[in-house]
N, C-alpha and C positions, 0 to 999 in steps of 0.2 A: 488626322488632318482638320485643319481650322475651317471654320465657316467663314466664308469670304463674304464681306459687306461693302457696299457702297453707299455713300451718304449723299443726297442731293438736297440742297435747301440754299434758298437765297440769302439767309441770314449768316454771316461768317460766325459769330459768337455761338449760335445755336449748333451749327456743323462742329466747331470746335468742342463744345461741351459734350455732344453725342461721341465724337470720336474718342475724347478722353475717357468718358465712362465705359464704352464698349471695350476700349483698349485695355482696361484693367481686368476684363473678364477672360480666364483661360479658354482657349478653344475658338476665340473670335479673332478674325483679322480685318481691318479696314483696308481694303486694297484700292479705293480711289474715294475722291470727293468731288462734288462739282455744284454750280450754283445756278444753271440754266436748263432748260429744256434740251438744248442741244448738247449739253455736257452729259445729261442723263443718257441720251441715246448713244453717244459716243462711248461713254464708259460701260454702258450695258453690252455693247458690240466688242469692244477692246478688251475688257477684264473678264468678262463672263462671271459676274459675282453671284454668289448663291442666293444673296438677299439684297434687294434695293430699297432703301429707306427714302422714299421719295416725297417732297413737300408738293402736292398737287395743287396748292394754292397759290405757289409762287408766280410773281409776274413773268410774262412770256409762255404761259401755259404749261404748267407741270402736267395737268391731265391730258394735254395733247401729246405728252411723251409715252403714253402708256401703250398705244397701239403699235408704235415703231419698236418698242423695247419688247413687245410680245410677238413681234414678227418671226418669220420662220429662221432668221440668222441668230436669234437670241437664244442662249443655252442657259439663261438663269432659270433655276428651278422655281423660285419663290419670289414674288414682287409684293412689296408692302406699300400700300399708300395710307397716309393719314388723311382721313376725308373730314377731320375737324367737326365731326358730329354734324355735317351737313348732308342731310339726305339725297338732295340731287345730286352731289359730288359722288356719293356712294352708289347711287344708281348708275352713273355714268361710268365709274369704274367697273363695276359689274359688267355693264354692256360691253366694254372694251375687252372681256376676258380676263379681268383680274381673278386671281385664286384666291386671296385673302384680303381682308380689309382691317386695319387696326385702328380704329376709332380713338 
């Protein structure tokens, strides 16, 4: 069974690059992509990905998507946030119940 991944970032070229790169790896499946906080929440609940690659610094509140995604209806086992080496963002992610942070 493939590891199901969702890619959420407001930059279309970055999303496309991530999708293409990960799409070449056996055992990974990109199940959804989005560009907003609302997309992230909807995708987490609708597709139940195993991994969510989330740009927490995107306009509109990438960080604000974490709590709703980790809510009781979400079944994603692992959520990854790129904190862009910003200690405040990493602290906020951890406070929101983040399991792992990939700087």
